[in-house]
N, CA, C and O of each residue as an XYZ file, in Angstrom:
1004
protein
N     101.346    120.208     74.339
C     102.109    120.105     75.228
C     101.261    119.086     76.499
O     100.157    119.249     77.017
N     102.314    118.005     76.710
C     101.659    117.252     77.667
C     101.000    118.169     78.892
O     101.499    119.198     79.347
N      99.649    117.488     79.348
C      99.395    118.268     80.707
C     100.553    118.448     81.622
O     101.553    117.905     81.153
N     100.685    118.818     82.355
C     101.560    119.218     83.563
C     101.881    118.346     84.494
O     100.884    117.770     84.930
N     103.206    117.910     85.136
C     102.756    116.859     86.357
C     103.442    116.791     86.719
O     104.371    116.170     86.204
N     103.555    117.565     88.275
C     103.641    117.786     89.497
C     104.064    116.610     91.112
O     103.301    116.532     92.076
N     105.211    115.957     91.020
C     105.315    114.989     92.176
C     106.210    115.264     93.296
O     107.341    115.747     93.360
N     105.495    114.877     94.044
C     106.657    115.966     95.445
C     106.681    114.358     95.873
O     105.787    113.514     95.937
N     108.567    114.304     96.222
C     109.155    113.229     96.994
C     109.523    112.766     98.110
O     110.690    112.540     98.431
N     108.309    112.552     98.940
C     108.819    112.733    100.565
C     110.263    112.362    100.859
O     110.996    113.156    101.449
N     110.719    111.066    100.422
C     111.675    110.326    100.638
C     111.429    109.904    102.439
O     110.447    109.907    103.181
N     112.721    109.606    102.589
C     112.457    108.963    104.520
C     112.509    110.782    105.471
O     113.308    111.304    106.249
N     111.346    111.162    104.913
C     110.584    112.073    105.927
C     109.546    112.218    106.613
O     109.347    111.055    106.962
N     108.825    112.756    107.010
C     108.071    112.892    108.521
C     107.425    111.881    108.918
O     107.635    110.770    108.433
N     106.476    112.110    109.925
C     105.729    111.135    110.707
C     104.676    111.069    111.085
O     104.216    112.193    111.287
N     103.748    109.976    111.387
C     102.117    109.802    110.575
C     101.061    111.517    110.911
O     100.274    112.023    110.112
N     101.346    111.940    112.027
C     100.958    113.332    112.114
C     101.172    114.127    110.687
O     100.347    114.358    109.803
N     102.618    114.476    110.775
C     103.245    115.197    109.676
C     102.481    114.679    108.710
O     101.406    115.137    108.324
N     103.158    113.505    108.227
C     102.319    113.082    106.689
C     100.571    113.796    106.411
O     100.135    114.701    105.698
N     100.060    112.990    107.228
C      98.293    113.880    107.167
C      98.446    115.252    106.819
O      98.120    115.832    105.783
N      99.298    115.910    108.422
C      98.819    117.728    108.294
C      99.045    118.161    106.601
O      98.460    118.992    105.907
N     100.128    117.232    106.305
C     100.935    118.026    104.554
C     100.105    118.097    104.080
O      99.604    119.177    103.767
N      99.341    116.363    103.688
C      98.560    115.807    102.893
C      97.164    116.467    102.249
O      96.732    116.653    101.111
N      96.532    116.808    104.115
C      95.382    117.932    103.704
C      95.613    118.894    103.888
O      94.554    119.503    104.044
N      96.585    119.641    104.006
C      96.987    120.715    104.108
C      97.322    121.495    102.317
O      97.299    122.656    101.908
N      97.622    120.103    101.625
C      98.188    120.492     99.948
C      96.340    120.521     99.758
O      95.895    121.582     99.320
N      95.579    119.690     99.993
C      94.507    119.370     99.098
C      93.578    120.697     99.826
O      92.630    121.056     99.128
N      93.750    121.401    101.068
C      92.790    122.727    100.424
C      93.861    123.563    100.312
O      93.626    124.645    100.850
N      94.792    123.497     99.892
C      95.713    124.967     99.037
C      95.035    124.471     97.395
O      94.498    125.190     96.552
N      95.201    123.562     97.373
C      95.131    123.102     95.485
C      93.515    123.697     95.241
O      93.059    124.539     94.467
N      92.895    122.822     96.300
C      91.070    123.064     95.530
C      91.158    123.658     94.636
O      91.939    124.607     94.572
N      90.079    123.150     93.267
C      89.732    123.791     92.237
C      90.949    123.314     90.756
O      90.627    123.065     89.594
N      92.806    123.332     91.577
C      92.872    123.291     89.966
C      93.501    122.459     89.630
O      94.569    121.987     90.018
N      92.138    122.017     88.074
C      92.580    121.148     87.731
C      93.432    121.081     86.112
O      93.400    120.245     85.208
N      94.095    122.256     86.264
C      95.298    122.474     84.340
C      96.466    121.986     85.410
O      97.493    122.646     85.252
N      96.569    120.929     86.527
C      98.422    120.360     86.960
C      97.775    118.991     87.315
O      96.695    119.103     87.896
N      98.310    117.416     87.034
C      98.093    117.070     87.837
C      99.197    116.891     88.519
O     100.296    117.279     88.123
N      98.863    115.896     90.305
C      99.827    116.654     91.272
C      99.833    114.770     91.902
O      99.086    113.796     91.996
N     100.755    115.058     92.091
C     100.943    113.180     93.463
C     101.873    113.884     94.005
O     102.658    114.745     93.607
N     101.551    113.137     95.428
C     102.657    113.378     96.611
C     102.850    111.279     96.867
O     101.968    110.446     96.661
N     104.115    111.057     97.294
C     104.939    110.263     97.024
C     105.235    110.277     98.813
O     105.868    111.140     99.422
N     104.734    109.357     99.249
C     105.227    109.513    101.432
C     106.266    108.148    100.864
O     106.613    107.658     99.790
N     106.522    107.885    102.588
C     107.337    106.781    103.012
C     105.996    105.555    103.113
O     104.955    105.993    103.603
N     105.995    104.453    102.787
C     105.587    103.041    102.295
C     104.443    103.198    103.984
O     103.370    102.623    104.165
N     104.924    103.836    104.640
C     104.265    103.807    106.426
C     103.361    104.087    106.655
O     102.690    103.721    107.620
N     102.936    105.216    105.380
C     102.040    106.266    105.984
C     101.097    106.929    104.481
O     100.298    107.857    104.357
N     101.561    106.119    103.707
C     100.657    105.915    102.374
C      99.007    105.986    103.325
O      98.338    107.017    103.251
N      98.372    104.433    104.412
C      96.851    105.432    104.156
C      96.250    105.970    105.043
O      95.072    105.966    105.401
N      97.810    106.789    105.636
C      96.869    107.754    106.141
C      97.134    109.440    105.123
O      96.570    110.515    105.327
N      97.742    109.242    104.500
C      98.013    110.377    102.994
C      96.968    110.387    102.060
O      96.493    111.408    101.562
N      96.533    108.958    101.774
C      95.338    108.448    101.487
C      94.418    108.762    102.070
O      93.668    108.794    101.095
N      93.707    109.078    102.993
C      92.500    109.397    103.808
C      92.770    110.827    103.759
O      91.884    111.308    103.053
N      93.301    111.446    104.031
C      93.808    112.888    103.935
C      93.617    113.606    102.659
O      93.393    114.809    102.797
N      93.667    112.937    100.857
C      93.885    113.221    100.233
C      92.188    112.378     99.465
O      91.711    112.906     98.460
N      91.750    111.597     99.851
C      90.085    111.355     99.747
C      89.488    112.706     99.417
O      89.332    113.735    100.075
N      89.085    112.197     97.639
C      88.159    113.765     97.748
C      88.515    114.592     96.342
O      87.813    114.946     95.395
N      90.060    114.748     96.677
C      90.674    116.219     95.517
C      91.601    115.098     94.508
O      91.961    113.945     94.272
N      91.622    116.535     94.170
C      92.176    115.856     93.145
C      93.674    115.418     92.663
O      94.353    115.235     91.652
N      93.713    115.380     94.018
C      95.804    114.606     94.094
C      96.082    113.077     94.401
O      95.790    112.456     95.423
N      96.593    112.719     93.488
C      97.375    111.497     93.126
C      97.835    110.648     94.682
O      97.653    111.036     95.836
N      98.290    109.755     94.331
C      99.189    109.089     95.196
C     100.330    108.756     94.711
O     100.436    108.939     93.498
N     101.191    108.342     95.228
C     102.544    107.540     94.641
C     103.146    106.777     95.259
O     103.088    107.212     96.409
N     103.534    106.164     95.258
C     104.780    104.992     96.098
C     106.483    105.834     95.893
O     106.722    106.598     94.958
N     107.561    105.445     97.055
C     108.592    105.331     95.951
C     109.303    104.407     95.852
O     110.515    104.616     95.907
N     108.784    102.998     95.664
C     109.826    101.892     95.258
C     108.936    101.242     95.189
O     107.861    101.447     95.752
N     109.322     99.981     94.211
C     108.374     99.124     94.474
C     108.967     97.309     94.150
O     109.833     97.252     93.277
N     108.641     96.222     94.650
C     108.776     95.272     94.061
C     108.725     94.413     92.464
O     107.983     94.796     91.559
N     109.295     93.670     92.385
C     108.765     92.971     90.975
C     108.045     92.233     90.467
O     107.423     92.187     89.406
N     108.248     91.254     91.850
C     107.223     90.261     92.419
C     105.257     90.332     93.239
O     104.708     91.105     94.025
N     104.866     89.241     92.585
C     103.441     90.042     93.168
C     103.547     89.581     94.340
O     103.212     90.514     95.069
N     103.857     88.553     95.073
C     103.810     88.488     96.391
C     105.006     86.957     96.807
O     105.947     86.613     96.092
N     104.678     86.427     97.843
C     106.067     85.825     98.210
C     107.512     86.049     99.225
O     107.703     87.199     99.619
N     108.393     85.099     99.591
C     109.245     85.543    100.532
C     110.313     86.316    100.249
O     111.450     85.987     99.910
N     109.730     87.597    100.460
C     110.647     88.351     99.481
C     110.945     89.695    100.967
O     110.793     90.889    100.708
N     111.318     89.276    102.271
C     111.059     90.553    103.205
C     111.566     91.708    103.134
O     112.681     92.047    102.738
N     110.635     92.368    103.568
C     110.611     94.240    103.107
C     110.963     94.292    102.332
O     112.037     94.846    102.097
N     110.204     93.709    101.471
C     109.522     94.390     99.976
C     107.835     94.635     99.928
O     106.968     93.963    100.486
N     107.715     95.553     99.266
C     105.837     95.559     98.866
C     105.865     95.867     97.137
O     106.770     96.494     96.585
N     104.507     95.199     96.340
C     104.491     94.769     95.736
C     103.396     95.409     95.323
O     102.610     95.924     96.118
N     103.223     95.438     93.825
C     102.414     96.600     93.317
C     101.122     96.010     93.491
O     100.550     97.096     93.581
N     100.132     95.129     93.620
C      99.222     94.549     94.375
C      98.854     95.645     95.257
O      97.926     96.443     95.117
N     100.261     95.517     96.769
C      99.582     96.097     97.699
C      99.303     97.334     97.600
O      98.173     97.668     97.957
N     100.138     98.263     97.146
C     100.218     99.627     96.565
C      99.025     99.900     95.698
O      98.934    101.127     95.754
N      98.272     99.560     95.098
C      96.933     99.590     94.823
C      96.009     99.583     95.913
O      95.044    100.290     96.202
N      96.652     98.435     96.527
C      95.876     97.985     97.830
C      94.843     99.551     98.779
O      93.761     99.800     99.312
N      96.141    100.161     98.441
C      96.311    101.273     99.331
C      96.506    102.870     98.844
O      96.991    103.916     99.276
N      95.620    102.227     97.344
C      94.506    103.799     97.284
C      96.502    104.112     95.719
O      96.313    104.787     94.707
N      97.057    103.872     95.823
C      98.066    105.093     95.034
C      98.296    104.569     93.148
O      97.966    103.522     92.590
N      98.863    105.589     92.699
C      97.961    105.209     91.208
C      99.562    105.750     90.227
O      99.586    105.866     89.002
N     100.586    105.969     91.027
C     102.089    106.162     90.784
C     103.025    105.782     91.334
O     102.847    105.908     92.545
N     104.818    104.994     90.901
C     105.243    104.432     91.978
C     106.635    105.267     91.070
O     106.625    105.220     89.840
N     107.592    105.882     91.696
C     108.700    106.256     91.244
C     109.719    104.975     91.843
O     109.904    104.521     92.972
N     110.442    104.544     90.061
C     111.825    104.279     89.631
C     112.994    104.140     89.454
O     113.257    104.884     88.510
N     114.073    103.540     89.843
C     114.886    104.275     89.659
C     115.581    105.495     90.524
O     116.656    106.057     90.313
N     114.965    105.638     91.186
C     115.748    107.312     91.934
C     117.214    106.466     91.528
O     117.689    105.388     91.172
N     117.575    108.236     91.981
C     119.315    108.090     91.633
C     119.602    107.720     93.296
O     120.702    107.209     93.504
N     118.887    107.891     94.263
C     119.328    107.431     95.663
C     118.925    105.891     95.521
O     119.614    105.220     96.289
N     118.158    105.231     94.890
C     118.074    103.714     94.442
C     119.944    102.818     94.159
O     120.707    101.929     94.536
N     119.733    103.969     93.204
C     120.642    103.475     91.696
C     122.079    103.554     92.965
O     122.697    102.538     93.284
N     122.394    104.949     93.539
C     123.731    104.975     93.691
C     124.292    105.326     95.393
O     125.342    105.747     95.877
N     122.635    104.787     96.073
C     123.163    104.296     97.491
C     122.988    103.240     98.044
O     123.387    102.760     99.105
N     122.074    102.753     96.888
C     121.524    101.410     97.038
C     121.933    100.600     96.130
O     121.518     99.454     96.301
N     122.644    100.766     95.151
C     123.383     99.560     94.543
C     121.542     99.312     93.485
O     121.152     98.145     93.447
N     120.863    100.111     92.946
C     120.136     99.099     91.928
C     120.958     98.947     90.043
O     121.582     99.843     89.474
N     120.807     98.247     89.769
C     120.876     98.172     88.096
C     119.726     98.866     87.244
O     118.560     99.059     87.588
N     120.359     99.198     86.026
C     119.466     99.398     85.343
C     118.778     97.619     85.182
O     117.707     97.083     85.466
N     119.498     97.371     84.845
C     118.571     95.783     84.902
C     117.524     95.311     85.839
O     116.767     94.462     85.368
N     117.279     95.746     87.292
C     116.230     96.065     87.853
C     114.902     96.761     88.122
O     113.746     96.579     88.504
N     115.900     97.801     87.627
C     114.888     98.973     87.461
C     113.678     98.846     86.621
O     112.593     99.376     86.862
N     114.031     97.930     85.391
C     113.824     97.796     84.102
C     112.136     96.455     84.819
O     110.949     96.424     84.494
N     112.687     95.891     85.496
C     112.066     94.274     86.079
C     110.511     95.548     86.845
O     109.318     95.442     86.562
N     111.310     96.865     88.035
C     110.245     97.376     88.497
C     109.035     97.776     87.759
O     107.865     97.399     87.826
N     109.531     98.481     87.174
C     108.578     99.418     85.387
C     107.906     98.534     85.292
O     106.751     98.458     85.712
N     108.673     97.506     84.574
C     107.053     96.442     83.788
C     106.759     95.842     84.262
O     106.255     94.995     83.525
N     106.643     95.457     85.729
C     105.950     95.175     86.521
C     104.712     96.646     86.980
O     103.490     96.516     86.909
N     105.277     97.677     87.333
C     104.404     98.653     87.847
C     103.509     98.379     86.473
O     102.554     97.657     86.758
N     103.534     98.714     85.177
C     102.896     99.135     83.957
C     101.803     97.924     84.169
O     100.612     98.223     84.085
N     102.237     96.352     84.485
C     101.376     95.467     84.425
C     100.463     95.335     85.657
O      99.318     94.891     85.588
N     100.859     95.616     86.413
C     100.221     95.768     87.295
C      99.545     97.024     88.222
O      99.420     97.343     89.404
N      99.119     97.626     86.557
C      98.418     98.968     86.984
C      98.802    100.138     87.700
O      98.150    100.933     88.377
N     100.474    100.034     87.281
C     100.376    101.637     88.497
C     101.042    102.641     87.203
O     100.899    102.352     86.015
N     101.700    103.719     87.638
C     101.877    104.717     86.249
C     103.600    104.765     86.821
O     103.813    105.411     87.847
N     104.333    104.332     86.387
C     105.607    104.475     86.793
C     106.429    106.297     86.420
O     106.049    107.175     85.645
N     107.571    106.256     87.318
C     107.791    107.600     86.839
C     109.256    107.370     87.047
O     109.709    107.439     88.190
N     110.130    107.068     85.894
C     111.237    106.062     85.569
C     112.088    107.480     86.175
O     111.591    108.485     85.668
N     112.813    107.688     86.773
C     114.511    108.766     87.197
C     115.318    108.068     86.190
O     115.347    106.863     85.941
N     116.187    109.361     85.474
C     117.312    109.149     85.283
C     117.882    110.241     85.232
O     117.415    111.369     85.073
N     119.472    109.705     85.444
C     120.124    111.232     85.510
C     121.916    110.654     86.355
O     122.358    109.998     87.298
N     122.388    111.539     85.094
C     123.905    111.645     85.349
C     124.867    112.361     86.796
O     124.485    113.350     87.420
N     126.400    111.432     87.153
C     126.968    112.379     88.136
C     127.546    113.443     87.768
O     127.518    113.975     86.658
N     128.222    113.850     88.958
C     128.713    115.549     88.084
C     130.005    115.470     87.456
O     130.488    116.276     86.661
N     130.724    113.955     88.093
C     132.105    113.324     87.293
C     131.135    113.184     85.705
O     131.819    113.583     84.763
N     130.308    112.902     85.457
C     130.124    112.459     84.155
C     129.436    113.758     83.538
O     129.252    113.758     82.321
N     129.005    114.978     84.363
C     129.032    115.585     83.490
C     129.590    116.533     82.927
O     129.400    117.296     81.980
N     130.627    116.247     84.028
C     132.100    117.123     83.800
C     133.251    116.569     82.654
O     134.213    117.133     82.131
N     132.630    115.059     82.507
C     133.409    114.430     81.555
C     132.523    114.206     79.900
O     132.825    113.444     78.982
N     131.412    115.153     79.996
C     130.977    115.333     78.717
C     130.339    113.961     78.877
O     131.339    113.415     78.413
N     129.491    112.883     79.148
C     128.867    112.001     79.347
C     127.431    111.961     79.736
O     126.840    110.915     80.002
N     127.021    112.872     79.753
C     125.575    113.179     80.511
C     124.630    112.826     79.909
O     123.628    112.439     80.510
N     124.735    112.885     77.743
C     124.307    111.775     76.656
C     123.896    110.867     77.194
O     122.824    110.606     77.741
N     125.088    110.192     76.979
C     125.223    108.730     77.022
C     125.003    107.591     78.018
O     124.807    106.381     77.909
N     125.123    108.539     79.130
C     124.783    108.202     80.140
C     122.824    108.043     80.365
O     122.190    107.003     80.541
N     122.311    109.430     80.276
C     120.533    109.542     80.276
C     120.065    108.252     79.658
O     119.210    107.464     80.062
N     121.195    108.204     78.057
C     119.953    107.991     77.103
C     120.095    105.693     77.652
O     119.219    104.829     77.610
N     121.199    105.630     77.963
C     121.659    104.196     78.769
C     120.663    104.418     80.207
O     119.671    103.783     80.565
N     120.938    104.872     80.458
C     119.509    104.625     81.583
C     118.228    104.386     80.991
O     117.552    103.384     81.223
N     117.800    105.617     79.975
C     116.549    105.173     79.298
C     116.379    103.892     78.849
O     115.648    103.145     79.500
N     117.200    103.296     77.340
C     117.235    102.444     76.909
C     116.711    101.244     77.595
O     115.770    100.465     77.443
N     117.967    101.453     78.631
C     117.767     99.864     79.361
C     116.460    100.076     80.512
O     116.162     99.348     81.459
N     115.826    101.341     80.049
C     114.679    101.108     81.899
C     113.652    101.008     80.874
O     112.568    100.606     81.297
N     113.713    101.246     79.752
C     112.407    100.842     78.880
C     112.762     99.699     78.263
O     112.123     99.328     77.278
N     113.524     99.179     78.606
C     113.283     97.672     77.256
C     112.655     96.780     77.965
O     112.555     96.240     79.067
N     111.972     96.886     76.072
C     110.614     95.493     76.167
C     109.391     96.185     76.394
O     108.222     95.862     76.183
N     110.048     97.468     76.992
C     107.984     98.600     76.542
C     107.497     98.558     75.660
O     108.239     98.381     74.695
N     105.916     98.687     75.348
C     105.668     98.380     74.541
C     104.770     99.911     74.185
O     103.774    100.297     74.796
N     105.476    100.637     72.986
C     103.719    101.506     72.512
C     102.990    102.074     73.015
O     102.881    103.206     73.487
N     102.227    100.908     72.876
C     101.080    100.994     74.120
C     100.598    101.349     75.581
O      99.641    101.930     76.092
N     102.474    100.293     76.256
C     102.688    100.772     77.314
C     103.178    102.006     77.699
O     103.410    102.532     78.787
N     103.266    102.294     76.700
C     104.422    103.789     77.095
C     103.568    104.835     77.310
O     103.847    106.031     77.216
N     102.624    104.393     77.571
C     100.793    106.011     77.841
C     100.796    106.757     79.002
O     100.445    107.893     79.321
N     101.624    105.155     79.912
C     101.356    105.658     81.469
C     102.707    105.818     81.957
O     102.644    105.942     83.180
N     104.102    105.881     81.478
C     105.141    106.301     81.519
C     105.110    107.539     81.435
O     104.712    108.319     80.570
N     105.819    107.703     82.954
C     106.654    109.067     83.039
C     108.218    109.587     83.023
O     108.845    109.352     84.056
N     108.786    110.145     82.157
C     110.652    109.893     82.423
C     110.711    111.686     83.402
O     110.262    112.792     83.102
N     111.663    111.060     84.875
C     111.868    111.927     85.158
C     113.539    112.607     85.528
O     114.063    112.335     86.608
N     114.321    113.578     84.402
C     115.673    113.774     84.388
C     115.824    114.579     85.891
O     115.237    115.626     86.164
N     116.573    113.982     86.625
C     117.270    114.427     87.859
C     118.352    114.173     87.758
O     118.891    113.080     87.936
N     119.035    115.656     87.308
C     121.109    115.397     87.164
C     121.217    115.106     88.874
O     120.627    115.911     89.594
N     121.921    114.027     89.487
C     122.464    113.441     90.665
C     123.210    114.869     91.395
O     123.303    114.999     92.615
N     123.638    115.746     90.538
C     125.093    116.668     91.612
C     123.970    117.913     91.977
O     124.151    118.834     92.773
N     122.578    117.610     91.023
C     121.816    118.774     92.187
C     120.369    118.131     93.020
O     119.527    118.837     93.575
N     120.346    116.719     92.942
C     119.298    116.867     94.054
C     120.253    116.602     95.560
O     121.287    116.019     95.886
N     119.122    117.474     96.233
C     119.236    117.560     97.939
C     120.586    118.614     97.938
O     121.147    118.891     98.998
N     121.115    119.259     96.412
C     122.406    120.540     97.134
C     122.391    121.683     96.929
O     123.310    122.491     97.062
N     120.624    121.949     96.352
C     121.035    123.271     96.686
C     121.171    123.595     95.293
O     120.375    124.479     94.975
N     122.080    123.094     94.109
C     122.543    123.491     93.121
C     121.756    123.191     92.161
O     121.518    121.987     92.257
N     121.269    123.600     91.362
C     119.921    123.754     90.120
C     120.945    123.611     89.017
O     122.107    124.012     88.943
N     119.785    122.566     87.744
C     120.440    122.460     86.576
C     120.615    124.453     85.663
O     119.569    125.078     85.837
N     121.403    125.044     85.083
C     120.173    126.325     84.385
C     119.156    125.472     83.397
O     118.981    124.379     82.858
N     118.708    126.583     83.540
C     117.073    126.299     82.312
C     117.394    125.645     81.055
O     117.211    124.440     80.880
N     117.704    126.157     80.484
C     119.596    125.978     79.255
C     119.768    123.985     79.861
O     118.892    123.139     79.685
N     120.268    123.898     80.112
C     120.777    122.222     80.755
C     119.848    121.572     80.965
O     119.782    120.497     80.369
N     119.152    121.816     81.558
C     117.303    121.526     81.693
C     117.342    121.247     80.429
O     118.413    120.740     80.097
N     116.698    121.363     79.717
C     116.334    122.187     77.719
C     117.022    120.696     77.566
O     116.499    119.594     77.397
N     118.123    121.016     77.665
C     118.903    120.157     76.128
C     118.728    118.615     76.893
O     118.524    117.699     76.097
N     118.764    118.379     77.798
C     119.012    116.594     77.732
C     116.912    116.339     78.183
O     116.261    115.297     78.118
N     116.574    117.356     78.481
C     115.105    116.437     78.334
C     115.068    116.812     76.908
O     114.154    116.038     76.623
N     115.437    117.597     75.384
C     114.787    117.335     74.668
C     115.785    116.330     73.517
O     115.474    115.586     72.587
N     116.860    116.670     74.011
C     117.541    114.407     73.987
C     117.012    113.631     73.750
O     117.009    113.047     72.666
N     115.969    113.219     75.370
C     115.533    112.028     76.077
C     114.077    112.352     74.827
O     113.381    111.339     74.760
N     113.583    113.433     73.965
C     111.966    113.321     73.989
C     112.664    112.712     71.906
O     112.054    112.131     71.009
N     114.086    113.239     71.978
C     114.347    112.745     70.716
C     114.578    111.301     70.748
O     113.853    110.605     70.038
N     115.795    110.553     71.717
C     115.871    109.560     71.662
C     114.343    108.454     72.020
O     114.567    107.290     71.690
N     113.007    108.670     72.580
C     111.781    108.619     72.618
C     111.324    108.246     71.302
O     110.963    107.097     71.051
N     111.330    109.412     70.244
C     111.119    109.344     68.884
C     112.108    107.763     67.940
O     111.812    107.058     66.975
N     112.781    107.794     68.470
C     113.334    106.519     67.563
C     113.325    105.502     68.738
O     113.958    104.500     68.407
N     112.805    105.414     70.046
C     112.379    104.285     70.548
C     110.716    103.796     70.051
O     109.991    102.807     70.159
N     110.682    104.767     69.629
C     108.942    104.689     69.208
C     108.728    105.111     68.295
O     108.985    104.619     67.197
N     107.778    106.956     68.694
C     107.571    107.867     67.372
C     107.247    108.819     67.593
O     107.192    109.228     68.752
N     106.962    109.425     66.713
C     106.751    110.801     67.464
C     106.070    111.060     68.046
O     106.246    112.091     68.696
N     104.990    110.394     68.188
C     103.974    111.054     68.717
C     103.518    110.137     70.504
O     102.623    110.587     71.219
N     103.946    109.485     70.703
C     104.735    108.911     71.639
C     105.559    109.875     72.314
O     105.399    110.459     73.386
N     106.395    109.912     71.530
C     107.666    110.648     72.768
C     107.124    112.379     72.941
O     107.791    113.060     73.718
N     105.776    113.143     72.124
C     105.807    114.276     72.156
C     104.617    113.864     73.299
O     104.290    114.996     73.657
N     104.004    113.189     73.871
C     103.177    112.414     74.303
C     103.913    112.132     76.360
O     103.423    112.336     77.471
N     104.843    111.756     76.006
C     106.154    110.845     77.153
C     105.686    112.172     78.166
O     105.120    112.939     77.388
N     105.670    112.696     79.339
C     105.732    113.286     79.843
C     106.735    113.410     80.751
O     106.851    112.688     81.742
N     107.771    114.670     80.326
C     109.490    114.441     80.835
C     109.232    115.596     82.663
O     109.015    116.793     82.848
N     109.329    114.960     83.171
C     109.670    116.390     84.488
C     111.181    116.198     84.957
O     111.784    115.193     84.581
N     111.790    117.122     85.754
C     112.655    118.066     85.685
C     112.370    117.783     87.223
O     111.263    117.966     87.728
N     113.963    117.116     88.216
C     113.967    116.774     89.114
C     115.509    117.428     89.475
O     116.399    117.291     88.636
N     115.839    118.287     91.012
C     116.626    118.443     91.154
C     116.897    119.884     91.373
O     117.264    120.625     90.460
N     116.646    120.405     93.019
C     116.562    120.965     93.873
C     115.610    122.621     92.919
O     115.860    123.804     92.693
N     113.894    121.082     92.534
C     112.956    122.333     91.876
C     112.670    123.198     92.947
O     112.594    122.469     93.936
N     112.448    124.508     93.318
C     111.135    125.333     93.970
C     110.763    125.950     93.763
O     110.626    125.943     92.539
N     110.292    126.887     94.262
C     109.244    127.617     94.340
C     109.754    128.997     93.078
O     109.096    129.176     92.054
N     111.239    129.995     93.490
C     112.040    130.446     92.510
C     112.454    129.942     91.019
O     112.405    130.475     89.910
N     112.835    128.821     91.438
C     113.235    128.281     89.767
C     111.728    127.785     89.100
O     111.760    127.076     88.094
N     110.766    128.077     89.534
C     109.717    126.840     88.831
C     109.174    127.213     87.860
O     108.566    126.546     87.023
N     109.488    129.097     87.937
C     108.553    129.692     86.347
C     109.441    129.286     85.116
O     109.134    129.002     83.958
N     110.830    129.368     85.863
C     112.413    129.441     84.629
C     112.021    128.246     83.957
O     111.782    128.347     82.753
N     111.889    126.901     84.621
C     112.575    125.900     84.473
C     110.629    124.834     83.786
O     110.553    123.647     83.468
N     109.662    125.698     83.800
C     108.687    125.014     82.785
C     108.212    126.014     81.626
O     107.216    126.247     80.941
N     109.594    126.489     81.828
C     109.085    127.356     80.603
C     109.328    126.636     78.972
O     108.934    126.878     77.832
N     110.171    125.674     79.608
C     111.233    125.265     78.600
C     109.957    124.237     78.020
O     109.229    123.539     78.725
N     109.919    124.375     76.461
C     108.996    123.453     75.712
C     108.976    122.108     75.669
O     108.167    121.484     74.983
N     110.303    121.307     76.756
C     110.476    119.926     76.743
C     110.090    119.617     78.359
O     109.920    118.550     78.950
N     110.040    120.714     78.714
C     109.967    120.295     80.585
C     108.272    120.188     81.126
O     107.442    121.096     81.077
N     108.109    119.027     81.554
C     106.661    118.762     80.961
C     106.271    118.971     82.725
O     105.050    119.115     82.797
N     106.764    119.016     83.807
C     106.952    118.777     85.007
C     107.631    119.040     85.811
O     108.592    119.714     85.438
N     107.569    118.688     87.379
C     108.795    118.730     88.176
C     108.322    117.454     88.985
O     107.258    116.882     89.225
N     109.958    117.271     89.346
C     109.282    115.830     90.746
C     110.282    116.785     92.315
O     111.163    117.627     92.137
N     110.143    116.652     92.695
C     110.005    117.714     93.733
C     110.103    117.228     95.466
O     109.284    117.041     96.365
N     111.822    117.145     95.300
C     112.053    116.547     97.055
C     111.817    117.917     97.655
O     110.675    118.377     97.619
N     112.704    118.534     98.146
C     112.245    119.358     99.558
C     111.368    120.187     99.609
O     110.696    120.209    100.640
N     111.131    120.942     98.767
C     110.575    122.087     98.527
C     108.278    121.274     98.578
O     107.235    121.863     98.863
N     108.552    119.807     98.144
C     107.191    119.000     98.597
C     106.574    118.946    100.128
O     105.406    118.977    100.515
N     108.151    118.829    101.034
C     107.420    118.796    101.992
C     107.146    120.259    103.131
O     107.138    120.271    104.362
N     106.975    121.216    102.300
C     106.037    122.566    103.206
C     105.043    122.698    102.316
O     105.280    122.726    101.109
N     103.957    122.784    102.759
C     103.125    123.460    101.876
C     102.509    124.481    101.393
O     101.612    124.306    100.568
N     102.892    125.823    101.839
C     103.372    126.828    100.816
C     103.866    126.645     99.505
O     103.526    127.027     98.385
N     105.111    125.683    100.154
C     106.096    125.819     99.324
C     106.074    125.101     97.583
O     106.497    125.475     96.490
N     105.075    123.488     98.279
C     104.528    123.586     97.238
C     103.830    123.437     95.942
O     104.073    122.989     94.821
N     102.432    124.257     96.857
C     101.315    124.226     96.895
C     101.550    125.337     95.653
O     100.971    125.305     94.567
N     102.557    126.338     96.091
C     103.191    127.530     94.877
C     103.600    127.686     93.870
O     103.602    128.667     93.126
N     104.199    126.144     93.731
C     105.162    126.251     93.115
C     103.697    125.301     91.737
O     103.984    125.506     90.557
N     102.738    124.666     91.905
C     102.082    124.153     91.778
C     100.747    125.099     90.300
O     100.320    125.011     89.149
N     100.688    126.012     91.748
C      99.738    127.508     91.412
C     100.421    128.343     90.075
O      99.906    129.124     89.275
N     102.222    127.662     90.242
C     102.681    128.628     89.564
C     102.624    127.889     88.154
O     102.762    128.529     87.112
N     102.511    127.143     88.162
C     102.432    125.975     87.152
C     100.858    125.830     86.075
O     100.716    125.536     84.887
N      99.941    126.168     87.089
C      98.518    125.790     86.610
C      98.397    127.824     86.063
O      97.372    128.264     85.544
């Protein structure tokens, strides 16, 4: 099994003081834990403060989005180079809130993912179905389509730095969580698809996170599944005690 990877997506939350306090609190709580890869993804404006707070710890930093151009007249956008400049290692691409709230397409997400890899960042590609799609038995088709389009043109070598995060849209921020069996079924399908797109070795090495109301109470059950390699955590990552408990449970 791949080394577990737990990432916290802070979304549009915290302020400068709160972000720094959260990051430093996590660094203190997780000192000495090396068996789990950990990342936090603060809002853009707090990246530098968080980078300072986690300096010297094993926690890595990620961004919540990226633009596919290096520089230029793209008001409000952030480039890979800018993220690298403030010590980012990871970047989330294709989160459901960007797909369904902000209208991002699979093609745009693919361009962002490719730009991240080329620029030296490790992308976390988010995929997941809406409630009506699950109820219509379309989960596999929707998720597989998002994976294929998101990874279009990505070489076997480039896949070494890609994480896939399965986040059923109906479970994000709702308090609902996919059952352990539901999560495992989709994760296993994604891994089979990766084996078809690449090979068994790459499929086995690619880390597939589960996201969607993951919290301390369901961490052990979710992580017990053979194809769940980590978690992409929302609300619970905003509390030092909760997020640290989840990581320690995995460790």
